[in-house]
N, C-alpha and C positions, 0 to 999 in steps of 0.2 A: 240274517242279522236281525235280532229281535228287539233292538233298542227303538225301532220305529213304532213298536206297539205302544210305548209310553205316550207318544203324541196323539195316537188315535184314541186312546182311553182318556187323555187329558186335553180335550179340544180347546179349553180356555187358555191353558198354558201355551199351546202351540200358537193360538191367535195372538197372545200377548207378545211372544217373541217377535213375530212378524210386525206387529204394530210398533214395537220399540225400534226395530230396524228402520221402519218408514219414518217415524217421527224424528229420530236422530238425523236421518238423511235430509229431511226437509229443513231442519235447523242448520245443517252444514251448508246447504246450497246458498243460503243468504249470506254466508261468510266467505264464500269462495270468490277469488278475484276472477275477472273476465279478461282474457288475453287472446292474441292471435295464435302464438306459439308458446310452448313451455318456456319458463324463465331460464335464460342462459346468457352467457357473456362471451363475446368474441371481440377482444379489444386490440387496438393498435396504438402504440405509444410513439409519437413523432418527436424527433429532435431536430429543430430548425435553427441553423446558425447562419447569420448574415456576415459576409465579408465583402463589403462594397468595393467594386472595381476589380476583384480577383477573377481570373479566368476559371473555366470549369476544371482544367488540369490542376491549377493551383489550389482550388477548393478541395478537390479530391485528395491531393497529396498532403496538404497541410492542415486540413480541418476534418474531413470525413474519415480518413484512414485511422488516425489516433482515436477518434471518438468511437467508431464502430468496433475497433479492436477491444476497447474497454467494455462496451455495451454487450458484446457477444457472450461474455462470461456470465451474464445475469441469468438466473433460473427462470424457466417458464416461457422462453422465447421459442416459437415454432420456426420462424425463419426471419432473416434480417435483410432488408433492402436499403439501398441508398441511391439518391439521385443528385448528381452534381451539375449545376448550371452556373453561369456567370453570376457571381456574387452570392449564391445561395447553396447551402448544403442541407439536404433533407434526408434524414435517416428514419426508417420506419421499422419498429420492432413489432412483429405480428405475434401476439401471445397465443399460447395454447388455449383451447376452448375451456372456458370457465376457470382459468387461472386467475388468482388474485391480482387485479390490475393495480391496486394501491400499493401492494408490496413490490410489484415489478417496477412501478414508477419511482418508488423510494430508492430501490437498488440502482436504477439507471441514473438517478440524480447523484448518488454517491460515486458511481463510476465516472461520471462526467467531471465531478469535482477533483477526482484524482489526476485527471489528465489535462485539466484546464490550463496549467502552466505550459503545456506543449503547443498550445494553439497560438497563432499570431496575435500580437497585442492589438492589432487593428480590428480583429474579428469581434463582433458583438457577442454578448453572452447568449448561450444557447437557450432557446425557448422550448420548454417541454409541454406537450399537450397530449391528452388521452382522448381517443374517439372509439366508436364502435366499429371502425374499419370501413364505414360506408360514407362516401361523400354526398350521397343522396339523402336529403333530410326527410323527416317524417311529414313536415309541412312547410310550404313556401307561402310567404305573405308578400304582397306587392303594395307599394305606395307610389302614387303618381299624381301629377298635378299639371294643369295648364297655367297656373298662377305662379307657383314656386319652381325654382330651378333645382337641379339634382343635388347641388351642394346644400341647399337649404333643407331638402327632404332628408338627405343623409344625416345632417346635423340634428334634425328633429328625431330621427330614429335612434341616434346615439344617445341623445340626452333624455328622451322621454319614453321611448318604446322598448328598446333593448333592456334597460335596467328593470323594467316592470315584468317583462316576459321571462327573463333569466332567473327571477326569484320564484317562478312557478315550480313547484315540486316536481322533480323528474326531468327538468330541462337541463341538459348539459351545456348547450351553447345556442345562442341566437345570433347567427352569423349574418352580417350584412354583405350582400352580393351586389356587385355593380355600384357600390357606394362611391360618392365623390366627396372625400374629405377636403376641407379647406386647407390651403397651404399658401404661404407667401412664396412666389416664384420671382427670382431676380434674374432677368434675361440680360446677359452681359453682351456689350457691343465691343468686340476686340479692336475695332478701328478707333473708336473714341477712347478706349483704354490706352492704346498705343500713343494717341495724340496727347493724352494727359499724363504720359509717363507713369502709368500704373500697371501693376501686375495683379494676377488673381490672388496672390498671397496678401497683397495690401487689402483687398476687399474682404477676405476671410478674417484678417486681423481686425478690421473695422467692425465687422459683425460681432465678433466675440467681445470687443471692447465696449461697444455701445448698446448692445442688447444682452443684458445680464439678468438672469433669473436668480435672485438672491434676496435673503432676508437681511435687514440692516441690524437687527438685534432688539434690545429692550432698554428702557430707562427704568431704573429701580430705586425706589425710596424705601424707607422703613415700612411704610404701610401702603405703598402704591407701586403698581407694576404697569408700565405702558409699553406696548409694542411699537417699534419704529419700522416704517416701510419707506421705500424709495420709488422713484420713477425711472429706475435703471432699465426696466424691461419695456419693450415696445409692443404695441397692441394692434397697429393698423398699418395700412400701406403708406400713409403720409409719414409715419415715424421712420420707416425704413428708407423712404425716398430722401429724407433729410439727414441721414447718417453722413457725417463728414468722413470721407475716405482719405483725403489728403489736403494739407494746407499748401497753397502755392502763392507765396508772397503775402499780399494782404487779402487774397481771396481764398476760397475753399472749394474743393471739388467734392460735390455731394454725390450720393448714390444715383440720384435721378439724372445726373449729368452723363454718366457712362453706362447706365443700365435702365431697363424698363422694369419697374416693380409693379406687380399685380397680385390681387387676391384671387388665386386660381384654385385648381384642384391638384390633389397629391398624385393620383394615379390616372394617367390619360389613356392607358392601354386596356381598360375594361369598359364594357357597357352591357346593359340589360334591356331587352326588348320584350314587352308583354303585349300581345295582341296588336302589334304594330306601333306601339307607343313606348317611348323611353320611360323606364321605371327603375325603382330601386327595390331589390328583393331582400327578404330576410328568411333564412333557412333555420327552422327549429329542429334541433337534434336532441334526442332523449338519451339519458344515461343507459348503460347496458342492462341494468337490473330494474329499470322503471317499467311501469305498465303503460305502454304507449296509448291505450285507449283513454285511460284516466288522465295522463299527462296532456294529450292534445285536447281533450275536452276542457280541461282547466285553462289551457292556452287560449282556446276559442272564447271562453267567457271573459278572460282578461282583455283580449283584443277587442271584443265588442264594447267593453267599458271604455277602452282607450279611444275607440272611434267616435264615441259620443263627445269627446273633448277635442277632436281634430279641428284645426282652424279652417275657416271657409276656403274652399278651393282645393283642399287636400283629400284625396280619395284612397281608401285602403280596401283590399279584398284578399280573400284566400285563393291563391292560385292552384295549389295542389294540397290535398289532404289524404295521406296514405291510410288513415284510419277509416275513411269511408269504405274502402275495399274490405278492410278487416271486418267492419260491422256487417257489411253485406254478406261476406263469406260465412260469418257466424250465423247470421239469419238463415242462409241457405242450408247449413248443416242442421239447424234446429228444425227447419221445415222438412228436410229429408228424414229426420228422426221421427217426426209425427207421422209422415207418410209410411215409413217402414213399419211403425207400430200398427197402423190400421191395416196394412196389407197382411201382416203376420196374423192378425186376428181373423181376417177373412180366410186365410189359408188353413188355419187350424179348424175353423168351423166347417170348411169344405171336406176336411178329413174326418172330423168327428161326427158332424151332422146333428149335434145335440147342444142346445144353448147352455143347459146346465153344465154339461161336461166342458164346454169351451171356457167357462169362467175359471176353472182350476188352473190351466196353464197361463191364462191371460193375467191373472193376479201376480204371477211371477215377474212380469215385465216392469210394472212401476216399482215393485218392492226392490228389484235388483238395481234398476237404474237410479232410483232415489237413494237406496241404501248405500251404494258405492260412494256417494258424495262424502260420507263420513270418513271413508278411507282416504279420499283425496285431501280432505282438510287435515287429517292426522299427519299425512306425509308432507304437507305444505305445498300441495299441487294447486292447479287452477282449472277453471273451465276454459278450454281453448279449442281450437279446431280439431286437434288430434284426440283429446279426451271425448269430445262430442262425436267424432268419427268412430271412436271405440264403442261408444254407446249405441250408435247405429248398428254396428256389427253385433253388439251384445244382444240386441233384440232377437236376432235369429238364433243366438246361442243359449240364452238363459231359459228359453221355453223348452229346450230339449229334455232336460231332466224331468220337468213336470209332465211333459208329453209321454215320456217312457213310463212314469208312474201311472198316469191315467190309462194308458193303453193296457198295461199289465193288469191293473185292477179291473178294467172293463172286461178283459178276457176271462177273469175268474168269475165275474158276475154272469157272463154268458154260460159258464159251466154250472150255474145253478146255486151259487153261494150267495149269502146275504151281503149287503154292502159292507158291513163291518168285517165279516170274515174275508171277503174279497180284498178289502183294504189291508188287512193284517197279512194275509198270505202274499198278496201282490207286492206290498212294500218290502216284506222280508226278502223276496226273490230279487228285487231290483235295487236294494240299498247298496250292496257292494259294487255293482256296475256303476251306479251314480257316483259313489265316492271315487271310483277309478276314472270315470269320465271327467269329473271335476279336477282331480289331481293332474290328469293328462293335460287339460287346457291350461292350468296354472303353470305346469312344468314347461310348456312350450314357450311361454312368454318370459320365463326367468332369464334366459340368455339375453333377450332384448333389454330387459330392465336393468341388467348389470353390465351392459356393453358400454364401450367408450366412444368418443368421437361424436359426430353429428347424429348418428343413429341412436346412440344412448341418450344424448341430450334431447332429441326431438321425441323419441318413441318410448322413453321410460314411463312417462305419464300415460301414454296410450296403452302400454303393456300392462301396467298395474291397474288401470281402469278396467280393462277387459278381465284380467285375472280376478279383481275384486268383485266385479259383477257376477262372474261365474261362481265364485265361492258363495256369494249371497244366494244365488239361485240354487246351489246345491243344498244349502241349509234349509231353504224354503221347500225344496223338493222332498226332503226326508222328514220334515216336521209339519209344515202346513198342508202340502199337497195330499198326503195319505189321509189326514184328518178331514179335509174337504171332500175327498172321495167317499169317505164313510158317511158323511153327513149330507152331502148334496146329491150324490147319485142315487138312483132308485133301483131297488132289487129287481123289479119288473120293468124292464126297459121300455119306455114309451116310444113307440115307433110311429113315424109318419111316412108319407110317400117318399120324401127326400132321403130320409135315413135308411129306409128299406132299399131304395135304389143304390145308395152308397154302399151298404153292406154287401149287396149282390155284386157290385163292381169290384170291391176289394177282394171278395171271395174268388171271383174269376181271375183277378190279377194274381192272387196267391197261388191258385191252381196252375195258372200258366207259368208262373215263376218256378214252381216246384218241378214242372215238366222240363223246362229248359235247363234248370240247374242239374237235374238228374242226368239229362243228356250230356251236359258239359262235363260232369264228373266222370262220365264214361271215357272222356278224352282229356284227361288231366294234363297230359304232356303238351297239348295245344295251349292250355291255360298258362302252363309254366313258360312255354316258349313266348307267348304273348307278353307275359310279365317281363321276361328278359329283353324283348324288343322295346317295350315301353320304357324300361329303365335306361337302356342305352340311348334311346331317342331323346331323353331328357337333356343329355349333354349337348347333342347337336342343336336342339331347339334353343337351348340357353346360349350356346356359342354363337349362333347366327341370327340372334334377335338383337335389334338396336338397343344400346345401353345409354342411359343418361342418369344424372344425379336425381333429378325430379322433373316432372313434366312442366313445361312453360305455362304459367298461369296468365289468363287474360285479366290484367289488373288496370285496364282502361288508360294506360299511358305508354308511350313509346319515347325512348331517349335516343339521341344521336350524338356521336362523337365526331367532331369536325376538325380536320387538320388541313392547314394551308402551308405553302412553302415557308421555309425558315425566315425568309426576309419579309414576310407579311406583317403589316401594321394593322392597327385597329380600323383604319379607314378601308383597308383592303378587305378585312373580314366583314365589315358592314356592307360593302358593295356586293359581295357574293352571297352572304347569308340573307340579304334582302330577297333573293329569289326563293328562299325557303318559305318566306311569308306567303308568297303567291301560291306555292304548292299546298301549304297548310290550309289556306283559306278556301281552296277548291275541294277539300275533303268534306263530304256531307256529315261524316262522323265526328268532325272536329268540335270540341267544346271550347278549348282555348289553347294557346301555345305560348312558349317563351323561348328566347335565345339569350344565352349568357356567354359573352365573348371575353377572352383575355384573362380568365381566372387562373389557369396554370401557366400559360405563356401567351404572348401577343398573337401567335399563330394558331391558337387552340380555341375552340368554342364548344359549347354544349347546348343542345336544344331539346325541348320536350314538347310533345303534343298530347294534350289530355283529351281522351275520347269520351264520347257520351256513354252512359251505362250500357253494358253488353246486351241487356234485354230490350234496349230501344233501337239497336242498330242491326242491319241485315248482315253485315260482314264481320267476321271475327277479327280480333287484334292481329292474328298471324296473317290473315289475308290482306289486311291493310298494310301491314309491315312489308310484305312482298311487293306490293304495288308501289308503295312510297319509296322503298329502297331503290328500285329501278329509276324512279324520277330523280331522287337525290343524287344518284350516281351520275346522272347526266349533267348536273350542275358543274360547269367548268371552274377551274381555279382552286377547288378544294376537294378533299377526299372525305367521304361521309360513311359512317357505319351506323346503322339503325339497330337498336336492340331493346328488348323489354326489360323490366325489372327482374332480378333473379328470383326464382320461386321460393327459395329458402332464405331465412333471415341472416345467414352467415355465408362467408365465402369471398367477401371483399367486393370492391367496385370494378368497373371496367368491363371490357368485352368478355364473353364467356370463355373463349380460348385464350389462355395466357401460358405459353410454352417458353421456358427460359433456357437460353444457351449461355453457358459460362465457361470461362477459361482463366488460367493463370497467366496467359500470354497477353499480347496487346490487342487493342480494339480493331486494328486493321485486319488482323487474322480472323477475329471473331465476326467482323462485318462481312468478310468474304464468305464465311460459312453460313451466316444468316441469309445473305442474298441468295446463295445456292439453294438453301432450304425453302426460301420464299418462292423462288421460281418453280420448284417442284410442286409446292402447295397450290400455286395458282393453276398449274396444268392439271392437277388432280380432279378439279371440278367439285371438291368437297366443301369449298368455302365460298360464301357470298361476299365476304370481305376479309382481307388479311393484310397485315402490314407489320413492319418492325418499328420499335419505338426509338431507335437511333438511326439518324440519317446523316451521312457525311456530306451535307449540302449547306451548312450554315456559313455564310460569308463572314469573314473576320479580317480586320486590318491589324497587322502586327506592327507596332511602333519599334523601330530599331534605333536606339540612341547610341551615339558615338560617345562612349564613356570617357575617353581620353580628352576629347574636345570639351565635354561638359565639365570635366574636372579642371581644365585650364581656366574656365570662366567661373569656377567656384560654385558650380551647380551640382547637387547630388541627386541620387535616384529618388530619395524621399521627397524632395521638392517637386520633382517631375510627377511622381505618383499622386501627390496631393493636388497638383495642378489639373491633371487629367480627370481625377475623381470629381473635382468641383465643376468642371466644364462639361463633362460628357455623361456622367453616371446618373445624374438626377438624384444624387444622394442627399440626405439631410445634412446640412452644415450648421444649423442652429435651430432654436425653437422660439416660438412666440405664443403668447396666451391671448385668447379672445373669449370674452364672456366666461372666464374662469376655466377654460379648457385649453389644453396644450396642443399646438399644431406645428407642423414642420416648416422650416425655412429651407428652400432649395435654390441652389445656384446652377445656372446652365447657360450655354451660349444661346444667343437669339437663333431662331430657326434658320435664318438666312445663312448663318455661319456654320450650320451643322449638316449641310447637304453633301459636302465632299471633303477630301483631305487637304485641299489647298488652304482653306481657312484655318485649318489646324496649324499649318506651317507659319501662319501670320500671328500666332499667339506669342506675346513677348514675356520674357523673364528678366529679372534684374541680376546682374552679375555681382561678383564680390566687390568690384570697384564702382558699384552703383551705376553701371551702364545698362541700357536696355538692348537685348538681342532677341531675335525671333527664334522660334523652335527650329526653323528650317536650317539654322546654322549647324546643328548637330543631329538632325532627325531625318530618317528615311522611313518610308512606309512600304509595307508588303501585303498584298491581298492574298489571303489564304482561304481554303475551304476546310472547315472543322466540323466535328460532330456536334449536333444540336444539344446533346447532353451526354454525360458519362454516368451510366448506371452500374450498380453492383448488386449481386445476389449472394448472400452468405459470404460476403467479403471478397468474392471473385468478380472480375470484370464480366459484365453480362449484357445481353441484348434480349429483349422480350419479343416474341412473335405473338401478335394479338390478332384475333379474328372472330368471325361469326360463322357458324355452319350454314351452308345453303339449305333451303327448304328440302326436306326429305333426307337430309344427312344429320347425324347426331354428333354430340360432343365427343362421345367415345370413338367414333370413326375418325374424326379430325385429329384427336390426340394420338390415336394409334398410328395414323399415317405419319405424323410428325416424328413420333418416336422411332418408327421403323426406318424412315428416311435418314434420320440423324445417325442411327447405329450403322446403317449400310453405306452411306455416302460421305459422311463427315469424318474429320480426323478424330482419332482417339483422345486427343488433348482437349476436345470440346465436349463438355458434359451438358446434360439436360436435366431440367427440373420443372416444377409447375408452381404457379401461384394463383391466387383468387379462386374463382369457381372451379377451375381445372384442378387445382390442388385438392380441393375438398372432394371432387369426384374421384380422383385417383386414390385418395386415402380411404374413401368409403367403399370403393368398388369390391374389394376382396373381403372386407369386414363382414358384410351381410352373408356372404357364402359360408364363412366360418360360423356365424351365428346360426344359420340354418342347419349346418352339420351338427353343431353342438346341441341345438334344440332336439334334433332327431335322437341323438345319443341319450339326452336326459329323459325323453319320453320312453325310449326303449328300456332304460334302467328302472324308471318308475313302474312301468307295466310289468317288468320282470319281477320286481319286488312284490307287487300286488298279487300276481298270479303264481308266484313261486315257480316260475318257469321262463327260461330264456327263449324256449321254442314258442310258447304262446305269445310272448312279446313280439317276436318276429312275425308270427302269423297275423297279429292285429295290425302291424305296420305294412303288411303286404299290399294294401290298397293305396298306400301313399304315392308310389311312383306313378300310378295311373292318374291320380289327382293332379300331381305336379305337371305331368306331361300335358294333360288336358288344359291346364291353366296357361301353359306356354304357347299353345296353338294359336289363340287369337293375338297374342303378342307377336308371334312370328309372322302373322298375316298383316301386321302393321296397324292393328287397332290401338295399340299402346306400345310402350317400351318397357324394358326391364329397368326399373328405377327403384327408389327407396320405398315407394308405396306398394308397387307390385311385389317386391321381395318380402315385405312385411305381410302382404296378403298370402303369399305362399307359405310362410311360417305358420300363419293362422290355419291354413288348410291341413297342415300336418297334424295339428291337434284335433281339428274337427273331424277329419276323415277317419282318424283312429277310433273315434267313438263308435262308429259302425262296427268295426272289428271287435270292440269290447262287448257290444250287445250280442253279437253272434257267438263269439268264442266262449264267453262266460255261460251263456244259456246252454250251449252244446255240451260243455263240461258238466253242467248240472244234470242234463238229460242222460248222459252216459252213466252217471252214478245213480240217479233216482229211478230211472226207467230201464236201466240195464241195456242201453242201446249201443250198437257198435259205432265206430267213428263216423262212417258215412251217413248212417241213419240219423245220428245225433245232429250233425251239422246241417243236413237237409231240413230236418224238422225245425231246428233252432232258427235257421235263416228264413224259413217260411213264416214262422210265428213272429219274428222280429222285423219282417218286411215292412209292415205298416208304420211302426215308429221310426224306422230308418228313413222311409220316404217322407214322413211328416217332418222330421228334423231337417232333412235336406231341403225340402220345399220351403220350410220356414226361413232358412238362411238364404236360399237362392232368391226367393221373392222379396226377402227383407233387404237385399242389397240392390234390387232393381231401381229404387229411387236414386241410389248413388250413380248408377249408370245413365239414368235419364236426366240428371241434374243439368241445368243450363245456366245457372247463376255463377257467382263468384266461387272459385275453388273447384269448379266442375271437372277440370282436367285431372286433379289428384284423386277426386272421388271416383271418377270413371275408371282410373287405373286400378284402384283397389277393388272396385265392384266387379269389373270384368274378369279379374283373376279368380275371385272367390266364386262367382256364379258359374263360370265355365269349369273350374276345377271341381266344384261340388256336383254339377249336373252329370258330366261324363264320368267323373271319378267315382260317383256313387254307383252308376251302372256297372262299371268295371269291377268295383269292390264286391258287388253282390255275387259275382261269379268267380273272381280270382281268389278271394279270401277263403271260401269253402274248399277250393281245390288245394290251396296251400295247407289248409287245416288237415285234410286227409293225408297229406304227405309228411307233415312235420310234428303233429301234436304228440304230446307225451302221454304216458299211461296214467290217466287220472283215476281209473278204478283202483290201481295198485296204491296210489297215494291215499285214496280214501280208506283202504283197508289198513294201511300203516298208521293212519291217524286214529 
């Protein structure tokens, strides 16, 4: 190809092209956003409906079923779940990745409006919210004080802090956790009520009559408008105490006579403990498309400004900041990038032995890495962990083309040509292989760039970054590198002691390689047999190597999910979780900890222990987890599962294993199947912790009213329902305002009357003839055991098996066991599915295999088109099985797992290892025509001549990924996974390729001499 002559003869033009690439790249870098992962959206739309006093069965049948039937028809929903508890229906629509959440929310609102008339009139309006699918916020803030109580702290957060932080760009919600909102609680004394001849209905009517939130209107003249207000609303405890409930002769019965009124808290079932001290938390969640680094940075600034205005005695602190890990991980990758660059420079010098010559391939590195930033900006991408990781790999790839040019020009100089002549002839010979190698690497990443799911969302920018860097390096290699060879290199090679020794070494290496290659070609059948064995072994290595979605990252924090018996109260949870504090405080790696109890249910808690940075502790997060899990397991009264943050930004919350059993039958049948599966799972030894989310152990008292007797007394079921709701549900019956904010008024029995059913029988009602009768006249009670909740998955009754794999076991092994056991031992009426991280793993498991196969097909076709031969394309790819097999060996030995990073590494190997075949096959074809050599002579000579550039390019990539393998900072696990695959695959794969590819060439190559004659 003679077009390279133009750049050699026009050196300024070649220099200008490279300078423009560099300058545009520098400009682009300053406009690229910085993120942890590429921009993507995984949204969950929640529909929460409150129906106070309704049982879980009633909620499911009358609220959830009609709502989810309507919602299920909305486009973009991946799967639908629902959770039915007493008084609450929660439906979650998990959207497909990157689906338009605003459109989906609008459609769901429209569907809810269509079926609203089917819901009970007593049910409150559904509340629609959108989240990223994770209950774990990006940042947790804590406010605590020894001067102010929790109600005052909560009120301060609601009035002053939350409004300020929610206005920060990118913040979707500033949720208060463990907050204690003010409420007026009216504790009714049934004995005093009975003595005063009053019923609950009298009290409710008095509240509605004497506490009215209403505007009185306006006075209007021709030129004057005056608003009129009243004192109809109550604002304090004294006002509610003085409400006249009933007139009795000349006296009146006021609220204080039959009840205790207090300014109390709305929710008594939650509490937050931060480092052993009661506190109120605020969780900062970002929108799905926001940049978390920018968002949290702005939140920090705003929070610091707010802290300056805190009243004396109020302290605020940042409990957890997820962006600290993100920044550390980005720093680690940038450090790795610099280390890899320096290592590659040293490697090239050790192969070339001449400083002038080293400059030629080294220039390619900054040009390619900086130049690709223009491509990133054009496509709307960002600088993130994966694009930076792509640049680390690119360092070993982008120098390949320039190395090949340099080596070939250097060879012509050794033959006695001038630098310009050598550059012209050398560039002509190598231009076509460079184009082929560039296209090959670009082609290998196209399937990744256009794939769907997590792989596409995460690795699209990775793929196009690598492809863009390789394209830039290819342009530099055929424009700047030949020109630099002509101007920098010297016709008379300046030799020193080191370069002389280096030349002698490579000459001996070349001679030895020729000898063993010649011997191996005498036994081609052995090479072919070896290739067959290697190809078959790839399947077995892949099949019996542990699989997971991504390696668990040490993110300096461990969470635990705590479950107590269904009857547990907040006091019960505090008593047992207090033992957690003692265990946390004994850990030397502890930075801080928190315990949040009662957020989902009174018997549920979540705790988190923040660890010191990984470079300051001797034990890894995994080692700490194993030790701490055993200790937490020994805490009586609660069941605890310890787990780290998920390694990828999507997949949902909860434990790693979420295996769903569903049926169209009843829950009793489903629970029997789930219990059977759970017993088998516990015996398998694959799980450190496993449970089901539904337990038939919740005590429940069923009230059995004698309808006939009640009817005789003129009492209907509506009256009875309102009575029980006001006395036992803790529901809001009225509102009051305090300092211009609205709070709840709650009625309930005094604690003394809530301990058993006997007091319930002593509650009085008024009959139609104005007489008082106790509930015991027509009430019986029955103690039952019911499920703690009723869940559904895709509108079918479901139970979720949740767990954590034991150390040494993987997510794939756990899910495979549950799947096999379900298919073999459970009824065919029971179906299985996955949610959360397990669902993402199962969806992505096969996708990467097909991406790999498609990448091989694309490369094969690209090479066939370039060489005008399907045979040559097959020969070039003959080294691929050896490379993949060698990459799987360390994974099979337990050094890493097959995950999303190692599989992308294997796809990279396909493109890189094929470059060796291109160099050998292209030059052998050229020698057969130009020097009239036979097939064997041509491939032996071509392989020997191309040995040095092949070893240089392999060494550059292998040593370039060593910093990935040796990384100890944030993100080290994923970096090691990719590094070990590429290093082992290139090292052993290159050795196998040097012998297998020539053998296959002698067997399959086409008649290139005949092609030349025809042309």
